[in-house]
Structure formats: structure tokens, C-alpha cells
py3Dmol code that shows the C-alpha trace and the ligand (Angstrom):
import py3Dmol

protein = """\
ATOM      1  CA  MET A   1      33.916 101.771  82.485  1.00  0.00           C
ATOM      2  CA  LYS A   2      30.827  99.869  83.694  1.00  0.00           C
ATOM      3  CA  ILE A   3      29.758 100.170  87.302  1.00  0.00           C
ATOM      4  CA  ILE A   4      27.473  97.576  88.706  1.00  0.00           C
ATOM      5  CA  LYS A   5      25.389  97.111  91.851  1.00  0.00           C
ATOM      6  CA  CYS A   6      25.449  93.593  93.219  1.00  0.00           C
ATOM      7  CA  ASN A   7      22.509  91.913  94.909  1.00  0.00           C
ATOM      8  CA  ASN A   8      24.159  92.436  98.260  1.00  0.00           C
ATOM      9  CA  GLY A   9      24.469  96.148  97.674  1.00  0.00           C
ATOM     10  CA  ASN A  10      28.175  96.255  96.873  1.00  0.00           C
ATOM     11  CA  ILE A  11      29.185  98.741  94.088  1.00  0.00           C
ATOM     12  CA  MET A  12      31.841  97.429  91.806  1.00  0.00           C
ATOM     13  CA  GLY A  13      33.698  98.493  88.703  1.00  0.00           C
ATOM     14  CA  VAL A  14      33.857  95.876  85.947  1.00  0.00           C
ATOM     15  CA  LEU A  15      37.504  95.468  85.049  1.00  0.00           C
ATOM     16  CA  LYS A  16      36.864  92.712  82.532  1.00  0.00           C
ATOM     17  CA  GLU A  17      33.557  91.503  81.346  1.00  0.00           C
ATOM     18  CA  VAL A  18      33.290  87.760  80.951  1.00  0.00           C
ATOM     19  CA  SER A  19      29.602  87.326  81.315  1.00  0.00           C
ATOM     20  CA  ASP A  20      26.378  89.388  80.843  1.00  0.00           C
ATOM     21  CA  VAL A  21      26.065  91.887  83.640  1.00  0.00           C
ATOM     22  CA  SER A  22      23.667  94.120  81.856  1.00  0.00           C
ATOM     23  CA  ASP A  23      20.867  93.611  84.476  1.00  0.00           C
ATOM     24  CA  LYS A  24      22.960  95.091  87.216  1.00  0.00           C
ATOM     25  CA  ILE A  25      24.727  97.947  85.417  1.00  0.00           C
ATOM     26  CA  LEU A  26      24.096 101.272  87.096  1.00  0.00           C
ATOM     27  CA  SER A  27      22.874 103.943  84.724  1.00  0.00           C
ATOM     28  CA  ALA A  28      24.281 107.405  85.472  1.00  0.00           C
ATOM     29  CA  ASN A  29      22.118 110.445  85.879  1.00  0.00           C
ATOM     30  CA  SER A  30      18.934 108.365  86.012  1.00  0.00           C
ATOM     31  CA  VAL A  31      17.679 108.915  89.550  1.00  0.00           C
ATOM     32  CA  ASP A  32      14.989 111.599  90.050  1.00  0.00           C
ATOM     33  CA  ALA A  33      17.247 114.088  91.986  1.00  0.00           C
ATOM     34  CA  SER A  34      18.881 117.405  91.520  1.00  0.00           C
ATOM     35  CA  PHE A  35      21.446 117.212  88.596  1.00  0.00           C
ATOM     36  CA  GLU A  36      23.183 120.315  89.907  1.00  0.00           C
ATOM     37  CA  LYS A  37      23.845 118.795  93.304  1.00  0.00           C
ATOM     38  CA  HIS A  38      25.141 115.446  91.973  1.00  0.00           C
ATOM     39  CA  ILE A  39      26.910 115.791  88.637  1.00  0.00           C
ATOM     40  CA  PRO A  40      30.594 116.574  89.131  1.00  0.00           C
ATOM     41  CA  ASN A  41      31.701 120.068  88.320  1.00  0.00           C
ATOM     42  CA  TYR A  42      35.232 120.859  87.187  1.00  0.00           C
ATOM     43  CA  GLU A  43      37.825 123.526  86.974  1.00  0.00           C
ATOM     44  CA  ILE A  44      40.862 122.961  84.790  1.00  0.00           C
ATOM     45  CA  ILE A  45      44.053 124.485  86.305  1.00  0.00           C
ATOM     46  CA  GLY A  46      47.093 123.993  84.062  1.00  0.00           C
ATOM     47  CA  ASP A  47      47.743 120.211  83.698  1.00  0.00           C
ATOM     48  CA  GLU A  48      45.296 119.393  86.487  1.00  0.00           C
ATOM     49  CA  VAL A  49      41.561 119.361  86.907  1.00  0.00           C
ATOM     50  CA  LYS A  50      39.704 119.941  90.120  1.00  0.00           C
ATOM     51  CA  LEU A  51      36.561 117.769  90.353  1.00  0.00           C
ATOM     52  CA  TYR A  52      33.969 118.743  92.936  1.00  0.00           C
ATOM     53  CA  VAL A  53      30.335 118.071  93.729  1.00  0.00           C
ATOM     54  CA  SER A  54      27.958 120.736  95.223  1.00  0.00           C
ATOM     55  CA  HIS A  55      26.337 118.223  97.566  1.00  0.00           C
ATOM     56  CA  VAL A  56      25.737 117.946 101.309  1.00  0.00           C
ATOM     57  CA  MET A  57      28.178 115.686 103.237  1.00  0.00           C
ATOM     58  CA  GLU A  58      25.926 114.682 106.144  1.00  0.00           C
ATOM     59  CA  GLU A  59      26.083 111.425 108.111  1.00  0.00           C
ATOM     60  CA  ASP A  60      23.190 109.863 106.291  1.00  0.00           C
ATOM     61  CA  HIS A  61      23.453 111.588 102.896  1.00  0.00           C
ATOM     62  CA  TYR A  62      26.770 112.190 101.187  1.00  0.00           C
ATOM     63  CA  ILE A  63      28.921 111.625  98.136  1.00  0.00           C
ATOM     64  CA  GLU A  64      30.698 108.285  98.754  1.00  0.00           C
ATOM     65  CA  TRP A  65      33.277 108.719  95.983  1.00  0.00           C
ATOM     66  CA  ILE A  66      34.419 110.762  92.967  1.00  0.00           C
ATOM     67  CA  MET A  67      36.131 109.002  90.073  1.00  0.00           C
ATOM     68  CA  ALA A  68      38.137 110.308  87.197  1.00  0.00           C
ATOM     69  CA  ASP A  69      37.768 107.985  84.211  1.00  0.00           C
ATOM     70  CA  TYR A  70      40.454 108.216  81.602  1.00  0.00           C
ATOM     71  CA  GLY A  71      39.227 105.243  79.562  1.00  0.00           C
ATOM     72  CA  ASP A  72      42.326 103.161  80.164  1.00  0.00           C
ATOM     73  CA  LYS A  73      42.615 103.942  83.885  1.00  0.00           C
ATOM     74  CA  GLU A  74      40.713 105.486  86.711  1.00  0.00           C
ATOM     75  CA  ILE A  75      41.539 107.504  89.782  1.00  0.00           C
ATOM     76  CA  ILE A  76      38.980 107.282  92.637  1.00  0.00           C
ATOM     77  CA  LYS A  77      38.770 109.179  95.866  1.00  0.00           C
ATOM     78  CA  HIS A  78      36.590 107.699  98.564  1.00  0.00           C
ATOM     79  CA  LEU A  79      34.941 110.215 100.884  1.00  0.00           C
ATOM     80  CA  LYS A  80      33.410 110.206 104.358  1.00  0.00           C
ATOM     81  CA  PRO A  81      30.668 112.454 105.772  1.00  0.00           C
ATOM     82  CA  HIS A  82      31.869 116.023 106.434  1.00  0.00           C
ATOM     83  CA  GLU A  83      34.815 115.760 104.037  1.00  0.00           C
ATOM     84  CA  GLU A  84      34.946 118.146 101.092  1.00  0.00           C
ATOM     85  CA  PRO A  85      33.632 116.298  97.979  1.00  0.00           C
ATOM     86  CA  MET A  86      36.615 117.307  95.817  1.00  0.00           C
ATOM     87  CA  VAL A  87      39.638 115.793  94.241  1.00  0.00           C
ATOM     88  CA  VAL A  88      42.439 117.213  92.033  1.00  0.00           C
ATOM     89  CA  VAL A  89      43.683 114.899  89.333  1.00  0.00           C
ATOM     90  CA  PRO A  90      45.652 115.158  86.160  1.00  0.00           C
ATOM     91  CA  TYR A  91      43.747 116.590  83.232  1.00  0.00           C
ATOM     92  CA  GLN A  92      43.486 114.522  80.057  1.00  0.00           C
ATOM     93  CA  GLU A  93      41.424 115.297  76.994  1.00  0.00           C
ATOM     94  CA  GLY A  94      38.416 112.987  76.746  1.00  0.00           C
ATOM     95  CA  MET A  95      38.278 112.175  80.421  1.00  0.00           C
ATOM     96  CA  LYS A  96      34.976 111.780  82.302  1.00  0.00           C
ATOM     97  CA  ALA A  97      34.033 112.103  85.988  1.00  0.00           C
ATOM     98  CA  TYR A  98      31.631 110.116  88.086  1.00  0.00           C
ATOM     99  CA  SER A  99      30.182 110.776  91.554  1.00  0.00           C
ATOM    100  CA  TYR A 100      28.265 108.394  93.672  1.00  0.00           C
ATOM    101  CA  CYS A 101      25.671 109.587  96.237  1.00  0.00           C
ATOM    102  CA  ASN A 102      24.698 107.105  98.919  1.00  0.00           C
ATOM    103  CA  LYS A 103      20.985 107.959  98.385  1.00  0.00           C
ATOM    104  CA  HIS A 104      20.868 109.039  94.761  1.00  0.00           C
ATOM    105  CA  SER A 105      23.241 106.619  93.020  1.00  0.00           C
ATOM    106  CA  LEU A 106      25.588 107.280  90.119  1.00  0.00           C
ATOM    107  CA  TRP A 107      26.191 110.579  88.274  1.00  0.00           C
ATOM    108  CA  LEU A 108      28.364 111.388  85.255  1.00  0.00           C
ATOM    109  CA  LYS A 109      29.983 114.390  83.743  1.00  0.00           C
ATOM    110  CA  ASP A 110      30.860 113.021  80.342  1.00  0.00           C
ATOM    111  CA  LYS A 111      32.640 116.021  78.853  1.00  0.00           C
ATOM    112  CA  ILE A 112      35.473 117.687  80.588  1.00  0.00           C
ATOM    113  CA  GLU A 113      37.063 120.042  78.243  1.00  0.00           C
ATOM    114  CA  ARG A 114      39.019 123.306  78.237  1.00  0.00           C
TER     115      ARG A 114
END
"""
ligand_1 = """\
1
FE2
Fe 22.228 112.950 97.024
"""
view = py3Dmol.view(width=600, height=400)
view.addModel(protein, "pdb")
view.setStyle({"model": 0}, {"cartoon": {"style": "trace"}})
view.addModel(ligand_1, "xyz")
view.setStyle({"model": 1}, {"stick": {}})
view.zoomTo()
view.show()
């Protein structure tokens, strides 16, 4: 999945690419910030996986969403300040997980395996 940032600041997932959006595509793990505090961690429990981020959830600095990317579908959990940055979703081999920090942009865990 490609995730783009529009000129107005909106963050959008590209469902179908019909024109070149390469100048706006967000590049995961590219901001100079702590990897450990932004890249999703995971714990596989049976058929499910718990995705969580070890990040503060303050009013002005927090994880806005966590997304499980299965390649052919996504599950996204939107978060608010003071909520736990965690979601439990079905586990599937080859899945990836993204998180988005309001200050430090997009982060990706590209291998979630048993
Ligand atoms: Fe952050």
C-alpha cells in the first residue's frame, strides 16, 4: 500500500493509482527519530497478533493510527491522545504493520513472523 501526504496535510492511502503520485509518497522509517518508539512491535497469540507502539500518547504528540497491511486488505485503528497505542488483529503470514506519529510521520514493521 502507498500512503501519501497531500498539500493540505491530509494523509491518504492510495487505493488505485491512476497518475504519478511519487512526489507525495510518504517514506516509512525516514524521519530522524527513535525507531524503538515508533516502529510497531508485535506479539502473536494463536491466530491473532497484538500490534503496539511504545510511544507517548500526549495531547500534542501521539500515534494517530496503527494499520495492519495484508497486501489485499488493511485494518486500521485510529487513536486519540491518552488511548493505548495497540490493536489486536488476525495474524496472516506476510502481513506488515504501519504506525503514524503526528510529529514523526510514518513507520513500518515489514516482517511480522512467528
Ligand atoms: Fe513521535
